[in-house]
N, C-alpha and C positions, 0 to 999 in steps of 0.2 A: 385643781384636782387634789383630793385628799390623799394622805399618806397611804391609807388602806387601798385606795384605787390604784395608786402608783405601784404598790407591791403586787396587786393582782395583774396589771398589765405586764410587769416585768416577768412574773411567773409564767404567764401565757406565752410570752415571746421566747423564753428559755425552753419551755416545753415544745413549742413549734420547731425551734432550731434542732433540738435533740431528735424529734420524730423525723425531720427532714434528713438528718445524717443517717439514721437507721434505715430509712427507705432507700437512700442512695447506696448504702453498703449492701443492702439486700439485692438491689438490681445489679450491682457490680459483680457480686458472687454468682448470681443467677446466670448472667451473660458469660462469665468465666466457665461455669459448669456446662453451659450450652455448647461451647466449642469442644468439650471433652466427651460428649455423649457418644456412646457406641453406635456404629453405623446400622446395627440391626434394630434400633428402637423404632417403633411405629411413628410415621411422620405426624407431627402436630404443627399447627400454624406457627408456634413460637420458634421452631427450628427448621422450617422448610428450606430457608436459604442455605443453612449449614448442610442439610442433607443434599440439596441440589449441587452444591460445590463438591461434596464428597463423591457423589454418584456419577456426575456428568464430566468432571474434569479428571479423567482417568486414562487418557489415550495418547499422550505425546511425550513421555518421560525423556528418552534419549534425544529427542528432537528439540524440545523447547529449552532444556537446561543449558544448551550451548549459548543461548542468547545473552549478550552483554547489555544490560539495560542502561549502563552509563550513568552519568550524573543526574539527568532528569528522572531516572528511575527511583531516586531517593524518595520521591513522594510516596512510594509504596512501603517505606520502612515502618510506618505505623501499623501495617497489616502483614507482618512477617509470616504468619501462619498461612494466609491466603497466597502470598507470593511464593512460598515453598510449594504449595499444592499446584500452582500454575506451572512452576518449573519442573515438577515431577510427573508431567503428563507423558503418556506413552502412545505412539502409533495412531493412525487413522483420525486426524483432527477433523475431517470433513464428513464423517459418517457415510451416508450413501454416496456412490460414485457420481460426481457431476460430469457434464460433457467437457468442461474445462474449469480451471481455477484462475480467476482474475486476481493478480497480485499487484498491490499498489501501496503507497505509504508516504509519510512526510516526517519531518523532524518531530521529536517528542516534546520539545519545548513550544510554548505558545508563539504564534506568529507575531512579528514586530507590529504589524498593523491590525487593528480590529477587523478591518475589511478583509484582510488576508484570512483570518479565522473563518469568516462567513463564506468566503470562496471555497475554502477547504471542506467545509461542511456540505455545501451544495455539490461540490465535485464528488464527494463520497456518496451522497444521496443518488446522484446520477448513475454511478456505477452499480449501486445496489438495485436501483430500479431496472436497469438493463438486465442484470442477472436474474431478477425476479421474473422477467418475461422470458428469458432464454435458458433458465435452469442452471446457470453457472453459480459458483460460490466465490465470495470476495474474501481475500486475506489482506487486511490492512495492517501494515507494519510500522512501528515506531522505534524499533530496537536497532542497535548495531550488533550484527550477528558474528562479526569476526574483527578482532582488533586490527586497527590500521585501515580498514575499509569503510570510509565514511563518504558523505556526499552522494554522488551518483553511483559510486562503487559499492554502496551498501547493499544493493539489490542482488548482487551475484551470489555471495555466500548464502543469502536468504533463499534464493531460488534453488540452489543445490540441496539445501536441507529439506525444503518443502517437497521437492521432487523425489528424493530418496526416501522420505518418510511416507510418501503416498504413491507407491508403484502402480496402483490400480487406476490412477488418474493419468490419462494419455497426454493431454495438452495443458500447458500453462500459458498465461498471457501476462506480460508485464505492461503496465500502463502508468505513466507519470501522473502525479496528483493534479497537475495543471492541464490535464487533457480530459475532455468529456465526450461521451457518445452523443452524436447529433443525428443519427438515423437508427431509431429503435426497432425498425422492421428488418434491418439487415442481420443475417446470420452468417457467421464466419464459416467459410467452406473447409472445415477441418478434414472432411472425408476426401476431398480433392487433394489436399496437401499430402495426406497419408498415402493416397494412391500413387502419388508422384515420388514417394519415399523421401520427402523433404522433412527436415528436422528443425529448421530455424527459418522463420518467416519475418522479414524485416522490410519496412517501407523504404524503397530506394531506387536508384537508377543504375542499371548495369554499366553504362558507359562511364559514369562518374566513380565507380568503384573498381572496375577491372581494367580501366584504361591506363595509359602510361603515366598519367598525372592524376592519381586518385584525389578526390575532394572530400574533406572531412564532413561536409554537409551534403554529401551524395546519398546519405541515408540518415535515418533518425533512430537513435538507440533508446529513445524515451518510450517507444511502443514496439513490442515485438511478441511473436508467438514462438513457443519452443516445445518440442515434443519430448516427453519423458522417456529417455533412452540413454544407453551408455555413451553414445557419441555426444549427446548434448551435455552430459555431466562432464566429460573430458574437455569439451569445447569451452564450457564456462570456466573450468579451472585454468585453461590456457589464457582465456580472456582476463581472468583475475591476476595472473602472473604479471601482466603489463601494468597493473595498478598497485601491486604490492609495494609497501614502503621501502623494502630492501632493494627493489629494482628501480627506484625512482629515476636516477640519473641515466641509467642504461636505456630505460624505456623512453624517456624523453628524447634522447638522442636518436633512437631508432624511429620513433614516430615523426620527428621533424625531418628526418632524411627521406622518408617515403611519402608521408602525407604533408606535402609542402604548403598547403593552404591553411593549415592550422596555425593559430598564434604561437610563435616560437617560444615566448616566455612562459607559456602555460606548463603546469605539471601535467603528467599523462592523464588524459581524459578518456572515459570509456567509449565515447563515440569514435574518436580518432583511432583508438585501439582496435575497435571492430573493423573499421575500414582497412587498417593495416593487416589484420589477420586474414581477411578475405582476399585482399590483393596479393599477399605473399604466398597464399596457398590456394591459388585459383582453381585447380582441378578438383581437389577435395571439397573446396567451398561450393563450387557449382553443383556437385553431386548432392550436397546436403542442405544448401542454403538457397532460399528463393527470395529474390528482391521483388516485392509486391508493388505493382503499379496499376493493376487492373481496377482497383477501387481505392478509395481514399482511407487507407489505414492510418495515415498521419496527414492531417490537413493543417497547414500553418494558418493561424487565425487571421493574419493580415489579409489573406486572399479569400476569406470566407465570410467574415462578420458583416459585410455590407451587402451580402447577396441572399440573405435568408428569405426575403420577399420573393425573389426569383425561384428559390427552391419550393416555396409554398405553391407558386403558380405552375410548377412543373416545367419551367423553362430550362432548368439545369438539374442534374442529378445531385442530390444532397450528399454531403460527405459523411462517411461513417463515423469518423472521429475528428474533432477540432482540437488542436493542440496549441495552448498559449505559451509556447516555449519562449523564454526570454522575459516574460512578465515578472517572474519571481515574486508571486503574490505573498508568500510567507516571509520573505527575507527583506522586503523593502518597507520603509516607513510610509513613503508616498507612492502609491500605485498610480501609474499613468491613467488618465481618463480613457484612453483608447483601450487599454487592457481591461479596466474595470467595467466599462459599458459593454465592451465586446463580449466579455465573459457572461454578463447578465443576459445579453441577447441570445447567446449560444445555449445557456442553461434553460431559458424560457422556451426556446425553440424546441428543445428536446423534451422538456417537461410537459408542454402542450400535447406532444405526441402521446405521452403516457396517459394523460388525462382523457384524451380522445379515445384511446384504446380501452379505457376503463369506463366509457360512457359518462364521464364527468364533465364533458364540455358539449 
């Protein structure tokens, strides 16, 4: 190549580099100005997302700002403006009043096993599908809402905040992330519970809770219905007291004394704490709490996953909810085949019902 041609190529390369830098700088400044636009500017395609964030996330200020996003929340540090807007929301996060709000959630960090991530995704889809059919709303939580309340205890401060922020919603439902709906036709009898003046509905056995020797697995705290009222707020606060870090030793001693079937070495767990509260306050508990056994609000997966063919043939009544308690999909590296295949069967059994109701099968 001649010297003149070399000079020409070099000049073109420099010119292209400079033009690229100018274009990048222009785009950077344009995007920066985009975030500072006044909210009364007519919406254009270039800033529809910015307008959407400004106009729709305006409803939960005092409610959401309490949330402690914890270490995993640092992934949002690159979008501090958006994070601030999310935390500055005020009141009425659900818009129109749903028949009930289904609250669920999981850790904010990724599951240890890729299979666990897939299970969590399908579990969430299952809950959204049920609510699409029955009109409920889903609140999926990843945050720690009060310092010191982690693991299974994380749900109680969340529920209190949700209930107080949404007084128009009468009923809330907590459902663990490892549980799925397996009867999409079943509607929860909230009107019946309300007519009985019951405020807390838990799957369980009266004999195993109110007897002389209460059993920590006499009920399941992974799925329950709770009415949005003053009694429920105070009951949740009492429940939380047994799991508060400052009450650790005293609570452990009290639970071990009354709920003798629980593993003695455990720190206070929310399920044993609920058994303890109901057993020690029998009269008030029976007035406000109903232990549901007339339908399968909590169906332990080991008793269900081999019987789906019988359910299809109408030989047995299918369970409303199948709960894979103990599988620990998100926390284990190697999920047992029984848990993994069982979940797939339960999910497909429910998903086929949805497809049939939509005339897709």
